[in-house]
Structures are given as C-alpha cells and as structure tokens.
N, C-alpha and C positions, 0 to 999 in steps of 0.2 A: 623425515627427510635424511634423501644418503646427503655422507657426507664425500665431497671430489678429496680427490691425490693427488694436489700436482709435485712435481720433481723439480728443482732449481739445478741448473747447467753441471754446477759442482759436483750435487749427487750422482746424475750421469753419469758422469766423465769418471768418478771414483769408483762406481760400484761394476763401472765393467773391466777397471784395472783388478779392483777386488776379484770379480768372476774369473778373469784367466786365473788366475792365486791361487784363490779354492771357490772349486766348481762349486758347490754346494750354496753360495753369498743370497744367490735369486732366491731361493726356497727361503733362507732363512728370513730375508727381506718381506719375502711375501704374506709368512705371517703376520707378522707387524703392521702388514697395512692390511691388513685381514678386521684386523683388531679394531683399528683407527675409524673404517670404514663403519663398523659399531655405533662406532660415537667412542668408543674406550682412549684411553689417553695410557696408556703406559707407561714408566720411567719413571724419572721425576725434572720434578721443575725447578728449571737451573736459574738460581737468584742471582741480583744482580743485574738481570738483564734487564730487566722494563716492560717484558711484554713476556706471553706467556708461550715457553721455549721449552721442549723437554730432550732432558738425552735417556736416554734409552739404552741399553745392557743385552748384545743378544751374542747367544751362542754361535764360535766357533767350529762347527762339527769334524772337519778339516785335518784340523792336527792333534783334535780329541783339548782343546783346552780349555772348553768349557765357557762359560762367559768372562771372568778377570780378564783372559786370553782374545777373548772375542771384538765384536764388532764393536764399534756404538755408531748409531741414528742421532745424528740431532733435528725434531723439529720444530715450527711453527704453528699455534694451533687459535690465534686469534683471532678467526673465525669463525661463524656460527659452522657455516655446510665446506669446509673447508680446511685441508695440513694440509702444508705444503713439508715435503724430504726435503731437510737444508743440507745434510753431508752426511756423508759415513765413514768410517776410517776404522782400519783395523787395530786395537792396542796396542801389538806387538812390531806394527810399523811407525806409529804415528805420535806424538802425546797431546795428551790433554788440549784443546781448540780455547785460547783466551775469549772472555768476555768480552771486548771489545773486536774479534773479527768473526762471536756471534753476533751481535748486536748489524754488523756493516754488512753483514747476508741479512740479515730481520728488514733494514732500511731495503737493499734492493728488491724483495718482495714485497714490500711496502710505494714504490714507488712505481 
C-alpha cells in the first residue's frame, strides 16, 4: 500500500523560507520523503507527545554544518497510509519546539 505524504501549511511556509536561504533544502527533504513513501520511519520518536510523532535530523550541506547544525523535520505518522510533515526548521536559526506546540500541530491534523 503506497504511503501518502501530506504537508501542513506551516511546513510549506518554513521550507520556502529555508530554500531561499539554503538552496539545497528541497533536495535534502526529498530524500526523507522517499524514505517515508517506502514505509520507513527515520528519526527518533518524540516521547510524551501522546501520538506517533518523530523528529529527524537532516544535514544542511550549504554551510557544511552536518546534522548537528542542520535541519529538523517533525512528522506525524499515526495513520497507516499517510504521513504528515508538520514543520521544519534549521537548528542554527531556531531552538527546539515544545511538546505543547507539537501537540497543537497534531490536533490541527486531527481536526
């Protein structure tokens, strides 16, 4: 059964901004999307959220920072045939996202 990848509006806005700053962002995220479409769940599950939410670290090749200074993608994999990309951010530009904020994003998907 094929896996559908959906994008929350916040994800779309943020990736557009990141793409202007780091032109290889789309290529990096495309490799993640390929893995998700194959049914793989890369990254680490975020505890205490109450849902199947994962955070994956992606390298940012533009400034050669690797994964520690790279991108973070938060995605929701509660559905059998669908994964929802909730948000993306550059670790050098933003701090971690709170559990409450992640829950709020998941509730938007559930609504």
